[in-house]
N, C-alpha and C positions, 0 to 999 in steps of 0.2 A: 495421608489420603492417596498418594501415588501408589504405595505398596498395597493398599486395599484394592484399588482398581486393577493393578497388575495381578494380584492373586485371583480375583474373580475372572478376569479375562483369560488368564492362563488355564485355569481349571475348565472354564466354559469351552474355549476354543480347542483345548486339548481333547476334551471329551467328544466334541463335534467331529474333529479330525479322526479320532478312533472309530466312531460310528460309521463315518463315510468310508473309510478304508476297509472296514470289516463288512460293509454292505448291510448294516443294521439301520433301522429307523433312528434318526437323530433324536436322542432323548430330551434334549433341552427344549425343543419346540413342541413337545407333546404336553398338553395341559394336565394330563393325568400322570405325569412322570413324578418320580421321587424328588425330594428336595435335593438339589444339585449344586447350584451356585451359592445358595444361602449359607451352607456350612463353610464354604471358602471365604465368604465375606465375614462371617463370625470369627474365623481363625485370623484373618488379616486384621480385624478390629482389635482382637485380644493382643496380637503382636504389637500393634501401635500403642495400645494402652500400657502394656508392660514396658516398652521402651521409654515411654513418656515419664513413667514413675522411676526410671533409672535402673531397671533390671538389666543384668548382663545379657548379651546376645543369645547365649546357649539356653538360658532359662526362658527368654522371650520366645524363641523358636519352639522350644519344648511345649510351652503353654499353648502356643498357636496351633501346633500339630495336634495336641490332645483335644483342643476345642473343636477343630475341624473334623478330625476322625471320630471323636465322640458324638458330636451332633449328627454326623452322617449315619453312624451306627444306630443311634436312638431313632432316627427317622426311618431307617430300613426296618429295624426291629419292631417298631410300633405302627408301621405302614402309614406314616405321615406323608401327605401329598399336598400339593398346592390346590387352591380352590379352582373348581371348574365351573363353566357356565353352560347352560342349556342353549346351544346355538340353533336347535331345531325350530324354536319358536321365538327367536329374537327379532324377527321382522326385518333383518338386515340382508336377507338373501344369502347368508353364509352356507356354503355346502357342508353337509354333515357326512363324515365318513362312516360307513356301516360295516 
């Protein structure tokens, strides 16, 4: 569990730091952004499962990297994004960026 949390936190905050230092909009907070933290969580989960069944560290790491990079590639290639909500008519007074 700790390695899954560390993997997601590292990828998330590393990406946020990159965006801030480069003067770009922070991708993780945009609801129309590509899948970002989910592939990291998938990779961390695969690593934990591989270690639990007794896989050697090199194989566990390889499987986790392939899962993470593969799921990120599939998400980008197929334009998969997180669900978005229509905030213009939600009645909550949320400002809508135009």
